[in-house]
N, C-alpha and C positions, 0 to 999 in steps of 0.2 A: 934358912928362907922361913919366918914364920908362917900359919895358914890360919888364917881367919877363924874367929869364933863365929858358932853362929848367933844371929841377934833372937832377942826372947820375942815371942811369936805367940800368937794366939791359933795360930791356921798351921794346920798336920800338914807336916813334910815328909809323911811314908803313907804310903797307897790304902783307901778303906779297905775292909775284907769283902771277901764275897757278897754281892747283893742277892737278896733271893731270885731264882726262879721259875716261871711258870713251869718251863721243861726241861728237859734235859737234852744240850744240841750233842745228837751222836752219830758217829759218819760211820755207818754199816758195810763192812766188804761181803755183797753178795754172788761173788764170779764163781759160778760155777753150782750155784745153789739151788733147789728146788723153791719155785714161787708160784702161790695158787693167786688166780684172776678169777672171781665167780662175778659172769655178767658180761653180755657183748655189748655196751654203749660207748658213745664214743668217750664219755669220763673212766671207766673202764680201761680201755685203751690207752688212753695218757696215762695212767699208771703201770699197765702194762709195758708200755714204749720205755717207760723209766726204766724199771726193774731189769729187762733186757739191755739199755744200755748199762747196766752196771754188769754186766756179764750173767745174769742170771739167767733161767732154763726155765720158762716163764708158762706154766700148763694154765690155758684158758680154758671153764667150763662155762659155757652157752648154749643153748639150741643153735639160736640164732646172733649173727653177729651186723654190727652196725656196717653201713659200707667202707668208715673209716678206717675200723679194727680189723676188718679184712679185706683191706688194703694192706694196712700196716704186717698183716700176718702173712700174705704172700710176696711181700717186698724183704720179710725176713729185718736182723736186727742189726744194725749197720757195726755192733760188737763184737769182735772174732768171736768168742764163747757163749755170748746171751742167743737166746733162740725160743721160738715159739712152738709150743704142743698143744693144737685144737683138739677140747673132746667137746663134739657135738651134742653132750646132755647137761642137765644139773649136777652141781657140786654132789659129795656124799660124803662121809665121811673116812673116806681110803684115801681121799684125797689128799686127807693132812699128812699122810703119812712120808716121814723125810723134808717134809716144807722147813723153808725156815721163814717164810714171812706168806701173810694171807692177806688179799684185799678184796673188796668184793661192793658191786655196785645193786644194793636191794629196793625194791620203789617201797615198802611196809617197813615199819616195826619189828612188827614178828618175823618177818625172812629176816632182818637185821641181827635180829635179837637170836634166831637160832645158828644162823655162822657163827654170830661172835660166838658162843658158846662152845657150838663143835670145835671152833678154832683155839679156845681157850684149854680145853677137854683136854686136846692132842698136843699143849704147850706149844702151840705155834704161835707166835706175836700178830695182832690183826687191826685192820683198818677198812670201815665200813664208808665206805664216800659219803660226805655232808651226814655222816649223823656220830656228832662229837659223843654223843653216851655209850658208840659200840667200837670207841675206838682207843686201843691201845697207846698208840701213838699218832705223829699227824705229819704231814709232807708240808715243809717250806717253799717259798719261795726260791727258784734258783738260777744262779749267776753261773754258767759251766765254762772253766777255764781249765778243763782236766788237762793235769793232776789236780788243778787248784778248783775248788770249788765250795763257792758260797752259800749258802743257808739261809733266810730270813723268814721269823714266827713271828705271828702276832698273839701264837696260843687262841687262834680262832676270833680272835677280837673285830679284827677289821684288814679282812684280805687282800684289798685295795688297798692300804699301807704299806703292806708287806711290798707288793707290786713296785710302788712308787719308788720306793726304798731298792729295787733291785735295779731300777732303769738307772737311778743315780749310781750305785756302787757298778753298773755296767759301764759308764762315761768315763769311772775312775780305772777300770782295768784295761788295760790293752788287750787286743788279741793277739798279740805278739806272747804274752803271759804264759801263755801253753805250752808253747814252744821252749819258752824260759824255764818252766816248772821241771819238763820232760826230761832238760838237761840237768838241772840239778839232781834231779833223780838218777839218771846215770852215770854221776860223778861222785855224789858223794861217798861213797865209799875210799873212792882212792883218795880224795882230798883229805877227809877225816884219819885215815891210815900217814898222811904227810903230815899233815899239821895234830901237834897236840891241843886240848880243849884249854880254853881262857882266849883271851886275849886276839893274840894271832889269829885264832880258827875264826874267831868273831869278825875279826877285819877283814878276812876274804868272803867272807860271806855274806859283810856289811856292801862289800864293795861288787860282790855278785847282783845286791840287790839292784842299787844302783844300774847299772847297767838291763835289768830286766825290765825297766819301765820305759826303756828305749826301743831300739829298733830290733826286726829279728833277730835272731845268733845267726852266724855266719858259718860257713863249714870248715872253717881253721879256728871257729871260738871257743871250743872243749880242749883241743891242744895248747891253745895261751891260757888258758884258765888251769890246768894241770900246771903249765909252766909258773904262774902266778902262787900257786900255791907251795912251789918249791923254792921261788924268791921267795917268800915268808917267813920262811922254812931258816934261810939263811942270817934273815936280818934280825929273828926273832928276838935274840938278846938282849942288842939295843933299840927294841921298836919303843917309838917314841908316838903319845896317845896325841890325838888333833882338838882343836877345838871350835865349836862352831857357834858363830853368835846369831841368835834367830828374833827375828823381832815377833812380839808376841799380838800384837797389834790392839787396838783400844779398849780390849774385854771380852767382847764377845766371841768364841771361840769358835765357831760359824767363819769369821773371816780370816781366820789362817789359812798360810796357804799349804799345800798338798808338800809344798817342801820340808818347810816347819813342821808338821804333824810327822813325815819321816825322819825327821834330824830328832826329835822326840821319842820316838818309837827305840832309836837307835843309840840313843843316850846310857852312856854308864853312869855319870851322874848331873845332874844339872842345878846350875848358880840364878836363882832367880831375882825379882828386885820385887818388889813389896806390892808395885803397883798390878804385878801380873795375877790373873783371876783364877779362883780355882777352876773352872769349868776348862782352863786350859792347862793346870796340869792335871788333869786330870786326863790328859790324851797323852800324857807320856807313857812311858815302858815300866810296867808294873815293878820292875826289879830296879829302875836307878834311884840312885842315891839323892834326895833334895835338899839344897841349901839354902835360904834366905839368906842374901845378905842386900837387902832393900837401903834405898836410902831415898828418904823423905825429909821435906824443909820442914825444920821446927820439932825432928826427932831425933832421937839417938839412929845413927847411921853406920854402917860397912866404910871406912877408908878404901878407896881407890886402891891405895899400894897393896893393900891385904888380898881385896881380890884379886888382883892380879898376880900377886903370888902366891895364893890357892889354884887359880889356873897354869899358873906356869907346875907347879907340884904336882896337879893332877894329870897334865899333861904329859911330865916326862914319868910316871908311873904307868903310862901305857893308857890310860883312861883316854875314853871318847867324852868330852865334855861339852856342854851346852850352854852359852851364855845365854837364856831367859831375860829378854827386855821388852819392857813395855813401848808398845808402838811401834816403831819402826828406828832399829838400831842405829843406824846411820842421820838421824834426826835428832840431834839434841841428846846424846845417848852417849857419850865419853867414848862411840866406838872406837874410833883414832888413836887414842891412848892405848887401848887395850889390843889393840893389831899391830902398833909399833911395837909395845912391851914382850909380845909372843914371838914377832919377828926374830925380834933381838934373840931371844934364846932358842931360835929354830926352831919354833913350835908351829907345824903348819894352821893357817886359821884360815877358814873361808865364813863367807855372810848370806844367812836366810833374810830379804828383805822382810818387813812387815806393813800394813797399812799403817799411818800415821795418823795421831788423833786427829789433824787438820782433814783429812779425805772424810773421815768417819764422822766428822762434825758438819761437812756441809752436805754427808748424805743425808744425816738426819735430820737438818732442816731443810733439802731441798733445794738447794742455790747452788748455783755454779761458780766457784771463786774466782774463772775469768770471765765472765758472763759477759761477752761482748757489748752489749749494749752499758756496761757498768765500767769493765778494768782490761787492760791491758799488761795486768802483773800481777802474781800475787808474790808475799812476802812472808817467811817463816819468821819469826824471831824470840830470842829467849826474854823471857820479862824479867830474869835477875842474874843476876852476877856470883863470883865465887862471894862476894862478902854477902848479901840476900839482896842489896840493892839491885836499881837497872842499871844496865851497862852502860859505862860513862864514853864509849865512844859510838854510840846510834848515833844515823843520821837521819834527825828525825824531818829536817825538811823536807827529803825524799821519802819519809814514813808518812808524812802529811799529804802527799801526793793524789789529787781526787779520784784520779782514773787508776787507782791499787788498791787491792786488797792485803789487810796484815792481818797476821793471827799472831798472836802472841802465846807464848806458850811457856808455863808455870810464871804465870803474871796476878794469881789473885792475892798477893802480898803488895802489889805496886801498882792494881791498878789506878788508885788517885793520882800516881806521876805518873803514870801512862797517860790518863786522860790532858792532865794540867800542860802536858810537854808537846801532845800532837794540838791542845789550843791554842797553845801560845807558837807554834808553827805554821798555825794559820788556816789551821783541819774547823772547817764549820762545825758548832756542838750540836747542829741538826744530824750529822754524818752517822746512819745507821749502825750498831751495834749490837753485838751478841754477847755472851758468856753461858757456858754448858762446863755444866760437871760429871764428872763418871760416864763420859762418854759411853754409848751402847750396853750401857750397865744396868739393871735392872731397879737401884738407887738414882737414875741419869735425872738432871736438871735444869732448867734452862730459862734465861731471860733475854727477852728481844727489845729493845728500845733504839736509845740515840748517846752519843760522845758524851753529853751531858751528864749524865745518871747513871755513867759506868762506874763508877767509887759504891756510889749506893745501891747498885745489882750485885754487886760481887759482896758486898757486906750483909746482903741480906741470904745469900745464897752460902754464903760461908766458904771456908778454905780449906775443909778436912779433905776433902776429896780434890785429887785434877781439876787443873781449872785448865782451860781456854777462852782467849778475849777474841774478838772476831771483828774488823772495825772497815769499815767500806759499804760504797754504794749495791755491792753484789749484795748486800745482806736486805737490801730494801724489800725482797720479796718471801724472807723465810719465814718457815710454818711455826707458830708459835705449838705451846705444849697440848693447848685445847683442841687445836686443827688437826693432831698426828694420832692416829691410832699405837698405843705401846706397841713395841715388837716383845710376842711373846718370846720368854726364854725356852733356849734346846732341852729337851731332857736327854742328857749325854749317856748319863746310866754308870755301869762299870768301865773302867778304862779298856781294860781286855775287849767290851764288846765292837772297841770302836778303831783296832789296829788296821790301818789302812796298807 
């Protein structure tokens, strides 16, 4: 069985190198270590509580303590090893002896400079609260699912942005993740002793992750997981990978589902269409091999048979394969052919749906495709057949029904024929129509008018990018480009910074 050759492309199929970092993110073990906190303010209390939560022995130097700080010390640390020791006087050079970290809240720059210089002389990493000039490190905004800990930093540029990011991450990570992470810690050595490195071990931990984003582990979960590890060992010699068909949406990476991102992060190999955006590809696992298997009208394309053969070959080699398709794989994505081919070979296959371009177009135009004042039905219709012409068996009388919204996919080169057939079937020439290309992307283009002018509009927009044509009264309230504020493109940064 032959495997396809990569199509020539000016798009990189290898991950980018690490981009510059403002600060190095480091997770620092402080269990049982001496920490110095100078100052009795609420701000110093927060830092002291954070250090004690990490198990540090926190020595607080302050003549007076705020009510918050005093209550904190009286209550003690919730950590088994963390504790507070209050010294009712100002700090001195001896305070830094054997210290691992030093924090201070200083009113003046002179006091901050004194503390900073003393800590540096003692070789102790130092942070003076709200005085970046006297900080060797900074604290980030924290999402706590310990032992899972997420920290966010904006290098001091926009703390409120870091807090907003933290709130978003909080919604993505269920509280149950804490228990699953602790369970992983307790079974890791036993599992890794049973399963040798490679695809079988990775398969076990990927299955673990799938469960970790669900409900809390039960009393028998640990025993079940160890049994699963044993079964994987027994079947490892004949292990077969799997294929996941993933919808990449219309282009905007922020429209991906969480399940799609998880599939990209778990993939060994990604076979992606030419229409998949670079922003979406950047969300993939850094080590995943990426193969362009694009199919575009009027251009050199991979044959479907070659794509099928490649998926089969990779899966039989034990790989986790993601077939990444623009839009939704189940809408004009030839998913049915691929699923049937894989199942015939006994290869497990599942599907992660994506936002189809018609839904994205409706959102961008601000219209409801089934607005009750205009339409009782919506149809998605392919605008070309295998031969590149309109499909011969379309029911144009039904498509011309005035209470229906119709979206033509891939109809750029047949726009003139679409107009002629709808008019011949009785649709009024003044029926609202829209054309959009590169929906949700930075080069998105749109036209809003009537059926009479459809062909000329497509000719003006061009067919270099994917085109959608919408026809029906539902588009009577469509927003024009001039009335719409363009969506800013997200700054996704380096792919490893966004693993979910």
